[in-house]
DOMAR-272720 format. One record per residue (C-alpha): residue number from 0; residue in one letter; x, y, z. Coordinates in steps of 0.1 Angstrom, whole numbers. Layout:
! residues N
{atom NUM; a; {X; Y; Z}}
...
***
This chain:
! residues 357
{atom 0; x; {1023; 932; 1142}}
{atom 1; x; {1008; 937; 1108}}
{atom 2; x; {1018; 969; 1090}}
{atom 3; x; {996; 988; 1065}}
{atom 4; x; {1011; 1016; 1044}}
{atom 5; x; {988; 1042; 1029}}
{atom 6; x; {1004; 1054; 996}}
{atom 7; x; {995; 1089; 986}}
{atom 8; x; {1009; 1118; 965}}
{atom 9; x; {990; 1144; 985}}
{atom 10; x; {984; 1134; 1022}}
{atom 11; x; {964; 1165; 1029}}
{atom 12; x; {937; 1157; 1002}}
{atom 13; x; {923; 1127; 1022}}
{atom 14; x; {939; 1134; 1055}}
{atom 15; x; {907; 1129; 1075}}
{atom 16; x; {900; 1096; 1058}}
{atom 17; x; {936; 1083; 1064}}
{atom 18; x; {936; 1095; 1101}}
{atom 19; x; {902; 1079; 1109}}
{atom 20; x; {914; 1046; 1094}}
{atom 21; x; {946; 1049; 1115}}
{atom 22; x; {927; 1056; 1147}}
{atom 23; x; {907; 1024; 1143}}
{atom 24; x; {938; 1003; 1136}}
{atom 25; x; {947; 995; 1172}}
{atom 26; x; {918; 971; 1178}}
{atom 27; x; {929; 952; 1147}}
{atom 28; x; {965; 950; 1159}}
{atom 29; x; {976; 968; 1127}}
{atom 30; x; {1002; 996; 1126}}
{atom 31; x; {994; 1022; 1100}}
{atom 32; x; {1020; 1043; 1080}}
{atom 33; x; {1015; 1070; 1054}}
{atom 34; x; {1040; 1078; 1027}}
{atom 35; x; {1047; 1092; 992}}
{atom 36; x; {1061; 1066; 967}}
{atom 37; x; {1094; 1084; 964}}
{atom 38; x; {1100; 1082; 1001}}
{atom 39; x; {1107; 1045; 996}}
{atom 40; x; {1144; 1035; 992}}
{atom 41; x; {1146; 1004; 970}}
{atom 42; x; {1182; 998; 981}}
{atom 43; x; {1174; 995; 1018}}
{atom 44; x; {1137; 987; 1014}}
{atom 45; x; {1130; 1013; 1040}}
{atom 46; x; {1106; 1043; 1039}}
{atom 47; x; {1110; 1078; 1054}}
{atom 48; x; {1073; 1086; 1060}}
{atom 49; x; {1048; 1090; 1088}}
{atom 50; x; {1035; 1066; 1115}}
{atom 51; x; {1002; 1071; 1133}}
{atom 52; x; {1009; 1073; 1170}}
{atom 53; x; {980; 1062; 1192}}
{atom 54; x; {994; 1078; 1224}}
{atom 55; x; {998; 1113; 1208}}
{atom 56; x; {969; 1107; 1184}}
{atom 57; x; {988; 1121; 1154}}
{atom 58; x; {1011; 1113; 1126}}
{atom 59; x; {1048; 1113; 1135}}
{atom 60; x; {1078; 1114; 1111}}
{atom 61; x; {1099; 1082; 1111}}
{atom 62; x; {1118; 1056; 1091}}
{atom 63; x; {1103; 1021; 1088}}
{atom 64; x; {1106; 989; 1068}}
{atom 65; x; {1083; 986; 1037}}
{atom 66; x; {1049; 977; 1051}}
{atom 67; x; {1034; 942; 1047}}
{atom 68; x; {1004; 957; 1028}}
{atom 69; x; {998; 988; 1007}}
{atom 70; x; {966; 1008; 1003}}
{atom 71; x; {973; 1028; 971}}
{atom 72; x; {954; 1061; 969}}
{atom 73; x; {977; 1078; 943}}
{atom 74; x; {961; 1098; 915}}
{atom 75; x; {983; 1105; 885}}
{atom 76; x; {981; 1130; 857}}
{atom 77; x; {992; 1126; 820}}
{atom 78; x; {1025; 1146; 821}}
{atom 79; x; {1033; 1146; 858}}
{atom 80; x; {1042; 1119; 883}}
{atom 81; x; {1062; 1097; 859}}
{atom 82; x; {1087; 1088; 885}}
{atom 83; x; {1060; 1081; 911}}
{atom 84; x; {1041; 1058; 887}}
{atom 85; x; {1073; 1039; 879}}
{atom 86; x; {1081; 1035; 916}}
{atom 87; x; {1046; 1022; 924}}
{atom 88; x; {1051; 995; 897}}
{atom 89; x; {1083; 985; 914}}
{atom 90; x; {1065; 985; 948}}
{atom 91; x; {1039; 960; 935}}
{atom 92; x; {1067; 935; 931}}
{atom 93; x; {1080; 940; 966}}
{atom 94; x; {1049; 938; 988}}
{atom 95; x; {1011; 931; 988}}
{atom 96; x; {987; 958; 975}}
{atom 97; x; {951; 957; 987}}
{atom 98; x; {942; 964; 950}}
{atom 99; x; {962; 962; 918}}
{atom 100; x; {939; 988; 902}}
{atom 101; x; {920; 990; 870}}
{atom 102; x; {937; 999; 836}}
{atom 103; x; {925; 1028; 814}}
{atom 104; x; {888; 1034; 804}}
{atom 105; x; {892; 1018; 770}}
{atom 106; x; {906; 986; 783}}
{atom 107; x; {878; 984; 809}}
{atom 108; x; {851; 992; 783}}
{atom 109; x; {864; 965; 759}}
{atom 110; x; {860; 937; 784}}
{atom 111; x; {826; 949; 797}}
{atom 112; x; {814; 952; 761}}
{atom 113; x; {819; 915; 757}}
{atom 114; x; {798; 907; 787}}
{atom 115; x; {762; 899; 776}}
{atom 116; x; {746; 913; 807}}
{atom 117; x; {767; 945; 809}}
{atom 118; x; {768; 954; 772}}
{atom 119; x; {733; 970; 771}}
{atom 120; x; {742; 994; 799}}
{atom 121; x; {773; 1008; 781}}
{atom 122; x; {772; 1039; 759}}
{atom 123; x; {786; 1032; 724}}
{atom 124; x; {824; 1039; 727}}
{atom 125; x; {853; 1039; 703}}
{atom 126; x; {890; 1047; 705}}
{atom 127; x; {901; 1077; 684}}
{atom 128; x; {928; 1066; 660}}
{atom 129; x; {925; 1095; 635}}
{atom 130; x; {911; 1130; 633}}
{atom 131; x; {890; 1123; 602}}
{atom 132; x; {872; 1096; 621}}
{atom 133; x; {859; 1121; 647}}
{atom 134; x; {847; 1145; 620}}
{atom 135; x; {829; 1117; 601}}
{atom 136; x; {812; 1104; 633}}
{atom 137; x; {801; 1140; 641}}
{atom 138; x; {786; 1144; 606}}
{atom 139; x; {766; 1113; 613}}
{atom 140; x; {757; 1117; 650}}
{atom 141; x; {756; 1155; 653}}
{atom 142; x; {766; 1152; 690}}
{atom 143; x; {795; 1134; 706}}
{atom 144; x; {816; 1133; 738}}
{atom 145; x; {854; 1131; 739}}
{atom 146; x; {869; 1116; 771}}
{atom 147; x; {905; 1111; 780}}
{atom 148; x; {915; 1074; 782}}
{atom 149; x; {931; 1082; 815}}
{atom 150; x; {916; 1108; 837}}
{atom 151; x; {894; 1115; 866}}
{atom 152; x; {872; 1142; 882}}
{atom 153; x; {855; 1151; 849}}
{atom 154; x; {887; 1168; 836}}
{atom 155; x; {894; 1170; 799}}
{atom 156; x; {860; 1160; 788}}
{atom 157; x; {847; 1177; 757}}
{atom 158; x; {811; 1179; 743}}
{atom 159; x; {809; 1183; 705}}
{atom 160; x; {779; 1194; 685}}
{atom 161; x; {775; 1203; 648}}
{atom 162; x; {753; 1233; 640}}
{atom 163; x; {730; 1237; 611}}
{atom 164; x; {755; 1261; 595}}
{atom 165; x; {782; 1234; 595}}
{atom 166; x; {801; 1249; 625}}
{atom 167; x; {812; 1227; 654}}
{atom 168; x; {807; 1238; 690}}
{atom 169; x; {831; 1225; 716}}
{atom 170; x; {820; 1227; 753}}
{atom 171; x; {840; 1218; 784}}
{atom 172; x; {840; 1226; 821}}
{atom 173; x; {867; 1242; 841}}
{atom 174; x; {863; 1248; 878}}
{atom 175; x; {826; 1245; 875}}
{atom 176; x; {822; 1269; 846}}
{atom 177; x; {811; 1259; 812}}
{atom 178; x; {835; 1271; 784}}
{atom 179; x; {823; 1272; 748}}
{atom 180; x; {840; 1277; 715}}
{atom 181; x; {827; 1276; 679}}
{atom 182; x; {849; 1264; 650}}
{atom 183; x; {848; 1258; 613}}
{atom 184; x; {856; 1222; 602}}
{atom 185; x; {892; 1233; 593}}
{atom 186; x; {897; 1250; 627}}
{atom 187; x; {882; 1220; 644}}
{atom 188; x; {905; 1196; 626}}
{atom 189; x; {935; 1218; 637}}
{atom 190; x; {922; 1217; 673}}
{atom 191; x; {920; 1180; 673}}
{atom 192; x; {956; 1177; 660}}
{atom 193; x; {969; 1203; 685}}
{atom 194; x; {951; 1186; 714}}
{atom 195; x; {966; 1153; 704}}
{atom 196; x; {934; 1134; 708}}
{atom 197; x; {946; 1104; 687}}
{atom 198; x; {952; 1074; 709}}
{atom 199; x; {947; 1095; 741}}
{atom 200; x; {909; 1099; 738}}
{atom 201; x; {878; 1078; 734}}
{atom 202; x; {846; 1090; 717}}
{atom 203; x; {811; 1082; 730}}
{atom 204; x; {776; 1088; 719}}
{atom 205; x; {760; 1119; 736}}
{atom 206; x; {735; 1110; 763}}
{atom 207; x; {712; 1136; 779}}
{atom 208; x; {716; 1125; 815}}
{atom 209; x; {697; 1153; 833}}
{atom 210; x; {668; 1153; 858}}
{atom 211; x; {636; 1171; 850}}
{atom 212; x; {650; 1204; 865}}
{atom 213; x; {677; 1203; 838}}
{atom 214; x; {705; 1194; 862}}
{atom 215; x; {731; 1168; 851}}
{atom 216; x; {731; 1140; 877}}
{atom 217; x; {745; 1105; 882}}
{atom 218; x; {746; 1078; 908}}
{atom 219; x; {779; 1068; 925}}
{atom 220; x; {779; 1033; 940}}
{atom 221; x; {808; 1023; 962}}
{atom 222; x; {816; 986; 965}}
{atom 223; x; {844; 971; 986}}
{atom 224; x; {855; 936; 997}}
{atom 225; x; {847; 926; 1032}}
{atom 226; x; {866; 906; 1059}}
{atom 227; x; {858; 874; 1040}}
{atom 228; x; {870; 887; 1006}}
{atom 229; x; {835; 890; 992}}
{atom 230; x; {821; 921; 974}}
{atom 231; x; {796; 942; 993}}
{atom 232; x; {780; 975; 987}}
{atom 233; x; {792; 1002; 1011}}
{atom 234; x; {769; 1030; 1000}}
{atom 235; x; {755; 1050; 971}}
{atom 236; x; {748; 1086; 965}}
{atom 237; x; {737; 1112; 940}}
{atom 238; x; {758; 1138; 923}}
{atom 239; x; {740; 1169; 909}}
{atom 240; x; {757; 1193; 886}}
{atom 241; x; {748; 1229; 878}}
{atom 242; x; {718; 1235; 856}}
{atom 243; x; {730; 1240; 820}}
{atom 244; x; {762; 1220; 826}}
{atom 245; x; {768; 1186; 811}}
{atom 246; x; {788; 1171; 841}}
{atom 247; x; {779; 1165; 877}}
{atom 248; x; {815; 1159; 891}}
{atom 249; x; {821; 1176; 924}}
{atom 250; x; {853; 1191; 911}}
{atom 251; x; {832; 1210; 886}}
{atom 252; x; {808; 1225; 911}}
{atom 253; x; {785; 1195; 916}}
{atom 254; x; {768; 1188; 949}}
{atom 255; x; {757; 1156; 966}}
{atom 256; x; {724; 1142; 977}}
{atom 257; x; {713; 1113; 998}}
{atom 258; x; {704; 1084; 975}}
{atom 259; x; {675; 1071; 996}}
{atom 260; x; {659; 1106; 997}}
{atom 261; x; {662; 1109; 960}}
{atom 262; x; {648; 1074; 951}}
{atom 263; x; {617; 1081; 974}}
{atom 264; x; {607; 1109; 950}}
{atom 265; x; {609; 1087; 919}}
{atom 266; x; {574; 1073; 909}}
{atom 267; x; {569; 1037; 921}}
{atom 268; x; {569; 1020; 886}}
{atom 269; x; {600; 1038; 875}}
{atom 270; x; {617; 1033; 909}}
{atom 271; x; {613; 995; 907}}
{atom 272; x; {628; 995; 873}}
{atom 273; x; {658; 1017; 883}}
{atom 274; x; {665; 996; 914}}
{atom 275; x; {663; 964; 892}}
{atom 276; x; {689; 979; 868}}
{atom 277; x; {712; 991; 896}}
{atom 278; x; {711; 956; 912}}
{atom 279; x; {721; 940; 880}}
{atom 280; x; {750; 964; 875}}
{atom 281; x; {763; 962; 911}}
{atom 282; x; {760; 924; 913}}
{atom 283; x; {777; 919; 879}}
{atom 284; x; {806; 944; 875}}
{atom 285; x; {827; 938; 907}}
{atom 286; x; {832; 901; 904}}
{atom 287; x; {836; 903; 866}}
{atom 288; x; {863; 930; 866}}
{atom 289; x; {880; 914; 896}}
{atom 290; x; {884; 883; 876}}
{atom 291; x; {896; 901; 845}}
{atom 292; x; {920; 926; 861}}
{atom 293; x; {923; 918; 898}}
{atom 294; x; {929; 914; 925}}
{atom 295; x; {909; 945; 934}}
{atom 296; x; {896; 959; 967}}
{atom 297; x; {871; 986; 959}}
{atom 298; x; {853; 1002; 929}}
{atom 299; x; {833; 1034; 924}}
{atom 300; x; {806; 1026; 898}}
{atom 301; x; {791; 1058; 882}}
{atom 302; x; {757; 1053; 866}}
{atom 303; x; {738; 1079; 846}}
{atom 304; x; {701; 1077; 839}}
{atom 305; x; {683; 1093; 810}}
{atom 306; x; {647; 1106; 812}}
{atom 307; x; {632; 1073; 801}}
{atom 308; x; {647; 1057; 832}}
{atom 309; x; {674; 1038; 813}}
{atom 310; x; {706; 1034; 833}}
{atom 311; x; {740; 1038; 817}}
{atom 312; x; {774; 1028; 832}}
{atom 313; x; {796; 1058; 827}}
{atom 314; x; {827; 1048; 845}}
{atom 315; x; {842; 1023; 869}}
{atom 316; x; {870; 1036; 891}}
{atom 317; x; {893; 1015; 913}}
{atom 318; x; {904; 1046; 933}}
{atom 319; x; {870; 1062; 940}}
{atom 320; x; {863; 1094; 959}}
{atom 321; x; {840; 1090; 989}}
{atom 322; x; {823; 1124; 993}}
{atom 323; x; {792; 1114; 972}}
{atom 324; x; {783; 1084; 994}}
{atom 325; x; {790; 1097; 1029}}
{atom 326; x; {755; 1110; 1033}}
{atom 327; x; {739; 1076; 1026}}
{atom 328; x; {764; 1050; 1039}}
{atom 329; x; {750; 1015; 1039}}
{atom 330; x; {780; 1001; 1057}}
{atom 331; x; {786; 1020; 1090}}
{atom 332; x; {821; 1004; 1093}}
{atom 333; x; {833; 1023; 1063}}
{atom 334; x; {865; 1035; 1078}}
{atom 335; x; {874; 1000; 1091}}
{atom 336; x; {869; 982; 1058}}
{atom 337; x; {905; 986; 1046}}
{atom 338; x; {917; 972; 1079}}
{atom 339; x; {893; 942; 1078}}
{atom 340; x; {903; 934; 1043}}
{atom 341; x; {940; 937; 1053}}
{atom 342; x; {934; 910; 1079}}
{atom 343; x; {917; 888; 1053}}
{atom 344; x; {948; 891; 1031}}
{atom 345; x; {971; 885; 1060}}
{atom 346; x; {954; 852; 1068}}
{atom 347; x; {959; 840; 1032}}
{atom 348; x; {995; 852; 1032}}
{atom 349; x; {1002; 833; 1064}}
{atom 350; x; {990; 801; 1047}}
{atom 351; x; {1012; 808; 1017}}
{atom 352; x; {982; 816; 994}}
{atom 353; x; {984; 847; 972}}
{atom 354; x; {956; 871; 967}}
{atom 355; x; {949; 861; 931}}
{atom 356; x; {946; 823; 937}}
***
């Protein structure tokens, strides 16, 4: 019997998702386990985790051999989970992962910037190498965005603006609330040093990505590989942030909206142009990044749109959240997709062919 291990740091965060996958696994003849990376013993190659039991319809504690395939849903922070991250790197040498995962935002941006089709959809982005560089750019642009090279859920993003009195305003969002501070150039320079932005942050042009009600919004598009190993769109949804905020992330108080309901309200001429841009983005990014960094299984593509109807690729995430797209799923077999792709990989493995060939 094929075994699939779901790797997670916090089982409770996506418990319903994991359990629904496990409930569907019986008809695919796949046994599903769930475990934390540190529950794996490299010496014995065994894991002390949980197995989904179809008789009792629940997860049961048990010890089992390292599964044939791993679905990695681990999210890391900068200072924590060092041991977990190192263990997962070891695990990738011992078994087959559905997805290797994408590197940091800067690495992804650099390769996409060199793609002639994708380049026009990317906000101008640079890596911060020195504090003076940020100040000079702000003097020129007046507004900038600082984003952590590694990060998710809209955390650690700062919006900078220079006032007419030569002060610098810093705005960020914490638990859905906008926090604002005003600094002199000297204070701002100290803040940049203390926050250690050098080499840990990228700087982007500021884009006003709000709807006509003043709410920040973006489009999340989920793409996954199917049972034949081909990319397909699973669904797309809208994230709406609080009016006056700059981010739409759900972790910062954002809400979701059905994409199809939203697009119906867009005027026909603009709607056709938006759909054309989204088609180009969705058909180009997955196979390109898969070739550059893969093998990958899924991606969440976040697209912003300014008030001229121009689309901007804000981020591509290889461990996307699903709440945004659940209201407008295109693929009704969403919970079975990891199982189907697992069978696809098993067929190749049985023939002695690796996932990246």
